[in-house]
N, C-alpha and C positions, 0 to 999 in steps of 0.2 A: 883197488877193487873198483870195477866198473859197475854202475848202478843203472838198471833199466826200469823206468817207471811206466808200466803198461796197465795201471789201474784204470778201470772203466772201459777198456778195450776188449773186444771179442776176438776169439781165434778166427783167422790165423795170425792176426797182428802181433800178439805177445810172443808167439813162437818165432815169427820172422825177425822181430827185434832181438830176441835172444840169440838166434843164429848169427845175426850181424855182429852182436857184441862179442860172441865167442871167437869169431874170425878176427876181430879187431884186437882182442886182448892178448892173444898169443901166450897162454899159460897163466894169465892173471885170473883171479876169481871174479865171478860175475854174480851180482845180486839182482834178482828180478822181483818186482812188486806187481802182483796181479790181484784183481778183485773177484774173479769168477773161479769156482772150483774146477770147471772144465779146463780153463787156461792153466791152472795150477797143475793139473794132471798131465796135460800135454807137455808143458815145459819140463816137468819132472821126468817124464818118460824120455824126452829128447836128451836131456842131460845125461841120464844113465846110459842111453844108447851111444853117446859120444865118449863114454868112459869116465865121466866126471863123478865125483862124490857129491851127492845131492842132499841138502838139508832143507826141510820145509818147516816154517814156523807160522802159526796164525798170529796176526797182528790186528786186533779189533775184528773188522769184517773183511780184512784183506789177508793175503798170504805173502810171505817173504820166502823166496827160493834162492838158496846160495849154491852155485855150481863151482866146485873147486877141482 
């Protein structure tokens, strides 16, 4: 599983980092950590648009998004 730590970053950076990780992983799961609700929403929508199964979990003040 590839992990992308985009905590503290504002969009579009978390989304761009997620796109790069998905291209690099070729079928592997990607875990994205973000701290903003807007970034969580954008990454979640992008993952679903790419046909990925998306799981979102709150971790303290942050969000963990797993794209499979």
